[in-house]
N, C-alpha and C positions, 0 to 999 in steps of 0.2 A: 504494500500500500504506500502511495506517495505521501510525503509530508506536506502539510497545508499551512499557508501563511496568508495574511491579508494582502501584503504587497511583496512582490518578487522584484528585486533590483538587480539587473544584469550589469555587472561592472562595479568594482569597488574602488573607483578612481576619484578624480577631482570632484565630479558631480554626484556620483552614486553614493558616496559616504555622507555627503551633505543631506541628501534626501532621506537616507536611512536614519541618520541621527535626529533629524527634525521630526519625522513621523513617529519614532519610538519615544518621543517625549510624553506621549500618551501611553500609559502602561497597558491599555487595553488593545493596542495595535501591535500585531506581530509582523515582523519584517525579516526577510532573509536577503543578504547580499551575496552574490556569487561572483567571485573574482578568479580569473585564470592564473594570475601570478601568486607569488608567495608573500608572506608578511615579512618585510625587510625594514621595518621602521627604524630599527636601531643599528642597521648596518653602517659602519663608519664611511663607506664609500658613497652613501646617499645622504647622511645627515651632516657631513662636513662640507661647508660651502665651497671651499677651495678645491675640492675633488670632483666638482660637477662634471668636468669634461670627460672623465673616465666612465661615468655612468652611461653616457651615450654609446659607448663602444662595448658595453658588457651585456651579453645576451642573457644573463641571469635576471636582468632588470627590464628589458625592453622587448617589444615586437620589432624585429629588424625588417620592415617592409622595404622592398626595392621597386623602383618605378620601371616602366617600360622605357626604351631609349627615348631621350628627349631631343628631338631634331634641332630645336633652336638653341640648345645648349651643347652643341658639338657631339650629339649622340650619346651623352653620358647617361648612365643609370644612377639616379639619385636615391639616397636612402631616406626613409621616414621612420625615425626611431621614436615610438610611443611607449609610454610606461606600461609594463607588465608586472606590476607589484600592487599590493594593497596600498592605495593612495594614488595609483596611476601616474600620470605625467607630472602631477604636483610633487612627486618624490624624485623625479629625474630631470626636471627642467632647470632653466638658468636662474630661477628664483626672482626674476624681475617683476616688480609690482607696478605695472603700467595701466593707465586708465583711458578709456575711450573718450572721444569728443562728444559734445552735445549734438552737433550737427550729424555726426556719424550715427548715433543711436536714434535720433529723430527720423533719420532716413528709413530705419526699419518700419516705422509706422507709415511713412509715405509709400512704401513698397506694397502695402496692403494688409498690414498687421495692426488691427485696432487694439489700442491699449498698450502699445509698445513705443516708448520714447525715453529720452534721457531722464526725465522727471519720474517716469514710472519705475525705472531701474535704480535710480540714485539711492533710495533707502536700503536696497539690498547690497550695494557696495559697502555701505557702513555696517550692515548686519553681519556680513561674513568676516570682517576684519577689525583689528585694533591697530592703529598706527602709533608708533612710539616716536616722539619728536627727535630731531637730530640734537646731539650734544652741542654745547657751546664751542668745544674744540673743533667739531666738524663744521659748524657754521663759520668759524673763523678761517678754516682751511679753504672752504668753498665759497667765499665771498658773501657770507651772511645768510644766504637762502631766505631772503626777506619775503619771498612769495609764499612760504610755507604757512598753512593755516591749521592751527591745532584744533579748531572747532569741527574739523572734518575727520577726526580721528576714528570714529566708530567704536563699537564695543563687542565685536565678534571674536570667534575663537582663533582665526588665522592671524598670526602676529607679523606685522610689517615694521621693519626697523632699518636704521642706517648703520652700516658697519664702519669700522675705523681704519679701513685699508686705503684711504684716499691719500693722494700725494700731490706733488707739484704738477704732475701730468693732468690731474683733474682740475686743479686750480687754473692752469693755463687753458684748459678746455673752455671754462666759463669766460675767462678774459678774452679769448679769441672770438667767441661768438658775440660778445659785447662789441668788439671791434667791427664785427660783420653786421651789426645792427639787429642781432637776434638774441637779445637778453630777455630771459623769462620775466614776465610781468605778473602772472597769475598762477595760483596753485593748479597743477594739472588735474587734480581731482574735481575741479569745478566744471570740467568739460570744455575748457577753452585754454589752449596752451600752444604757444609758438616760442621757440628759442631753446637754449641749453638749460638743463636742470638736472638735479640729482634725484634719481628715482630711489624709492625705498625697495627693500627686498623681503621676501618671505623667509625671514630669519628671526629666531627667537631673540628678543632683546635680553642681554645679560649673559646667556650661556652660548650664544652664537651657533646654534644648531638650526637645521632647516625646519621651518614650520610648513606642514603639508596637510592635505585632507586627512591623511592617516593619523597625524599627531594631534590635529585640531578637532576632528569630528569622530575619531575613534579612540578617545582617551581611555585610560584604564577604567574610569567610572562608567563611561558609555558602554564599554565592552562587557561590563558586568550586568547590563540590563537583561533580564530574563526574556524579554519580548524581542530581542535582537539576536539574530544568528548570522555569522559571517563564515562563508565557506571559501577557503583559498585553494589554489591549485585545482580548481574545478572549472571545466569549460562548458558553457552553454552551447548545445548543438543546434537547437531550433526552438522556436516558440510554438507551443501547442495552442490550437485554436478550435473554435466552433463558429458556426454562422447562425445568428439569431436576429430575426426581424430585419433582414437585409444588411446587417452589420457583422463584421468579424469581431469575435470576442476572444481575447487572450485568456486561456484557462490555466496557463502555467508554462513551464519550460522543461525540456529534456536536457539532462546534464551528464557529463562523464567526469569522474574524479581521477586523481593522479594514478590510481591503480587500474584504471580502465573500466570501472563499474559504471553502467548506465542506469540512471533512475529518472523519475519524473517528479517535479515539485509543482504543487498546485497553488495558484493565486486566486484568492476569493474575490479580490477587488480589482487590482491592476497589476500589469507587468510594466516595469519602468526600464527602458533600454538606456544604459549609460556606458556603452561599450566603446565609445569614441568614434571619430569621423570615418575610420576605415572599417572597424568591426560592426558598428551599428547597421549600416546599409547591407553588409554581408549577411547579418542575421535576418534582416527583413526579407532579403531575397531568398535565402534558404528556407524561409517560412512561408513563401508564396506571395510576397508583396514586392512588386517591382514590374519591370518591363516584360510584357507577355512573351515576346519573341525570345528574349534571353532565357527566361525561366523554362519555357517549353522546350527549348533546345537542349536543356540539361535534364529534362524529365522531371521538373519540379511543378507540382500542381499550383495553378495560379488562383489565388484567392482575391487579390486586388491588383488590377492592371494599372500601374502607375510608373511610367517611364522616367519620372523625375527622381526616383530612388537611386542614389549613388551618383547623381549628376551634380553639376554646378559647384564642384569643389574649388575652393579658393585657398591661397597660401601666401605667406609673406616670404618672398625670395630675398636673399641677402648676398651682397657682393662685398668682398673685403680687400683691403690693401694694407700693407705693413711698411713701416719706415724705421730705419736704424736710428738709434738715439745716441747722442753724444755721451761721453764719459761723465759720470756724476749724476745723470738722471736715472730715476728708478725704472726698473722693468721686472716683470714677473719671470722673465726668461732665466734669471739666476736660479730659480727653484728647480730647473731641469737638471742641475748638478746634484747627483745622488746624496752627497753629504749635506748640502743645504736643505734639500727636501726632507731628509730624515730628521734634521734638527727642527724644521718647521712642523713636521708631523708629530714629533714627540712633544713640542711645545703646545700644540693644539690639544693633544690627547690629555695632557695634564692640567692645562689652564683654560682651554677653549679660547685662547687668544693667539695672536700672531698672524702671519701671512695667509694661513688657511681659514681664518675666521670670517673672511668676506671675499668679495669679488673685485672691488676697486674700479668698477666701470662707471662712466657717466654717459648721459644721453642728450639728444637734442631733437626736437620736433621742428621740421623745416618745410615750408611750402615748396612747390616746384622751383628748382634752382639748377644752375649749371655753373660753368667756369666763371661766368660773369656775375654770379650772385643770384639772388631771388629774381625769378623771371617776371617781367612786366605783365600786366593784364593782357595787353595786346599780343605778346608772345605766347602766353598760355592759350589764348583763344585761337591763335593761328595753329598751334600744335594740335589742339583738339579738332579743329576744323579739318585738318589734313587727314586724321585717322578715324574720325567719327562721323564725318559728313560725306560719306560716299567713297572716301579714299582708303578705308580699311576693309576687313573681311565682311562678307555678307552677314547680316544679323537678323535673328528672328524678332517678331514683335516684342516678346518678353525681354530679349537682350537690349533692344533699342530703348525700352522704357527704363531698364536697370542702368544702362550706361549713361543715359541722360541724367539720372540722379547722381551717379559718380562724378560726371563732368561738373555738375553744379557744385559738388563738394570741392573739387580740385581747382576750379577756376578762381576761387577766392584765395586771399592770403591768410585766411583764418583757419584753414584746414591743412594739417601737415600731410604732405604727400609722402614724406620720407622720415624714417627714424634713424638717426645716426648714433653710433656708439663708439666711445673711445675705450680701447682695451689695453691694459698695461703689459703687452707681450706680443710675441710673434703670431701671425695668422696666415695659414695656408701657404706653406712652402711647397706642399704637394702639388705637382703640376696640374693634375686633373682631379680635384676633390669631388667626392660624391656625398659627403656628409659633414656635419659640424665637427665630428671627431677628427677628421683630417685637418681641420683648421687649427685645433688646439693641441694636437699631439706632435705636429712637425714644427721645426723651428730653424732659424738661421744660425750661422756660426757666431753671431754677435747679437747683442741685446737690441730688441725692437719694441715699438709700440704699434698698435693697429687701429684702424678705423673701419667699422662696418656700416653698411647702408641697407636698410630694410624698406622694401616697397610696401607701403601701407594699404593701398587700394588697387589691387591687381585687376586687370581686365580679362586676362586669360582664365578659362574655366576647365577643370579637369573632371575625372570620374573615377569611381571605385565600383567594381562589379565582381560577382562571384565567377569563378572559373571552373568550379566543381561542386558537386552535392556534398562533398566532404568538408566540414568546417575547418579541418586542420590544413587544408590546401589554401595558401594565401590568395586573397582576391587579386584581380588584376587592377593595379593602380597606375593610371595614366594622368599625371597632373597637367599635361599640356603646357608646361612652363614657356612663357614668352611667345606662345602661338599668336597672341594678339600683339601686333608690332608696337603698340604704345608702351607695353611693359618693358620691352628692350630699350625703347627710346628714352623712357624716364630713368631707368637704371643706368644707362650710359651717361646721362647728364649728371647723375650722382657722382660718377667717377670724376667728372670735371669739378664738381663742387668740393669734393675731398681735396682736389689739387688746390683749390682756393683756401681751404682750411689750413693746409700744411705750409702755405706760403704767406700766412698772416701771423704776425707776432701777437702773443708770445709763443704760440704753438710751434712756429717754424724755428724758434731758437733751440728747441730740443732735438730737431732732426739733423743728423750728420750727413751732409751732402757727399762726403768722400766714400761712403759705403753704399752698397747696392740695395735699392728698394725692391719690393715685389708687389705687383709686377714692375719691371724696370721701365715700361712705357708709361707715359703720363696720360692724363685725361683731356689734354688740350684739343685733340682731334676726335670728333664724335665717332668716326668709324673705328678708330683704334680703341676707343672706350667700349664700343659694342663688342669687340673681340675679347676685351678683358671680362666683360659680363658673361659672355658665352662660355668662357673657360674657367671662371672662378666663382660662379654663383652656385649657392646651395640652398636647401630649404631651411627655414628657421623652426620647423616642426610646429607650425601654427595652422595646420590644415583645418578647414571648417566647411560647412555648407552642404554636405552630401545628403542631408535629409531636411531641407530648408523649411522653416516656418513661413509659409505663404499660402494663399489660396491655390488650390490645385491647378486651376487654369493659368496661373501666373508662375508655374514651375515649382509648386510646393508639395511637400510630403506631410507637413504637420499643420494643424490649425493654430489659432493664436493662444491656445492653452496647451500646446505641445502634444496633442493627441493625434495619432496617425490618421489621416483621412481614410474613411471607410471602416474604421474600427470604433469600438465603444470604450475600450479601456486599455489601450496600448499607447504608452506615452514615451517620448524620447527626450532625454535630459542630458545633453552633452554638446560639444562644439559642432556636431553635425547639424544642429538646428539653426545655426547662425545664418540669417538671410544675406547679410553683407558684412564682410570681414571688418572687425573693428581695428582701429589703428593700434600699433604697439603690441606687446606680448598679451596673449588672450586669456591667461589664466584667471585674471580678476573678473572678466566678463563671464567666464564659465561658472565661477563661484556664485556670482550675483544671479545668474539665470537659474542655477540650481536652488538657491534660496527661494526665489520666486516660484519655481515649480513646486517646491514643497508646500507653499501656501496654496497653490492651485489644487493640489491633491487634497489638502485639508478642507478646502472649500467644497470640493466635489463630494467628499465624504459627509460633510455637514449637510449638503443638499440632499443626500440620500437618507438623511435622518439619523446619522451617527455622528456624535459630537467629537471633534478633534480640534484642540485649541490651536489658534494661529498666534504665533509669538513673533 
């Protein structure tokens, strides 16, 4: 006989643990979380901030998905490493706490999602997190951080803090952007931010360990709840369903444990899919929800014919460059020496201090810019006219509507087109990188600093689809990177803007012109810059949108309460629901959406006559 729960949550990652923790605040509600990975919350490789790069390369912690050949990126197969542990990608990511813009989230509503805007989500950004203010010493190092507002701190379980690994590199970053006319004026959490700023990180204040969904929403106290069960190293193979009154009803899931035993788990109320942007559409398709032709070709019974499942994938691409630093300037490359790394490791293990206690990066949000600086309104209009007014690829009516909204965002100087990051070490010495791991594990024979540029609002759209009826066979992931020429054009211009950064004091004072930079070509020529992008661009692991929240006729899979179209009780709560990629690192948005989804579920339960408190 199968075990029965009120709610079955598929995926114990960033969003799944949020939903489970909130629902089980009511002792009368039974929830099971099913996670394919193991519980690695206390593994030093994951909880130590300075070891983050290694987690991306360790198959104990991640799903190592590989793309099809990407024609516009020199035919490279790019990796997409998503978290396969309790806590999901919140336990393997770069820990950056970045927040979306007001106009960005308001666009979700304009796309056709009633009740979704910046103001609708703002309370949930404060609900999931508690921000700890920067110390006076950090403020002095980084120019005061006068834009930081303590009234936006929040009171949630995920801890956001500022580490103490900042140096003159970070200080010069802020001074250089001030020289470029891009000094931050407002707290980015207000939804309006242009310029250089210091992001906080998901790091516990005081003991400098990673704060994740696993540490915040599955504490020892929560784990003791008798109404919450968490199954690790257990794979969901399909969603079990029935059809009632013309709707598909999720009745539970079929699972396989690490010993190969297959059982069924029953859901009395709902099944919540929180398996991520790649695994969630795979499970929907394996369960009969997707494109009819694809499913019938694999012998899968079609329950709901919706060709939008697995489509419309978006991602932040990142191009990097590195520059040799003069003697006397700090670089993390020194930690590549075994003796220095061992000393830093021992220092962190005993005191939770030292070089491994933080990341030491700083960021900047910048509108469309190139070697000449921020582009004029006329130049931006000309660029979009060239590629979106008949000069680019043929577009469907849905794409035309969507791209019009993105254009409206990017034509202003108030929406960042690019996120720039300064990194205190080498980046991508490997000639043809396919993953972030290649960026952080290779290095030059001399100390370097690096600059990364992330494309905030891509126009290219990819896909994820099943290739077999066997859940253990990875789905086919084709991100279609840079297939829309605007993405390549905008990224190439970032190469030129990086050239402007490193030739502006005081940043340029750190760069040693006598040593080789990588790539050794500059971004002064646009065609050369495009070749740099084609050869050095990788994914930031911010994939989203494969089960978009939109009306079905507009390319959607989910309604505005995250219920799968054509079902009565199958909900999706992860980054696959995102209709338009938010700027910056997406984990904060996923947390906020998960908190709101938990309230949706509580409201639905209350409407059915069963009280479940909303907090």
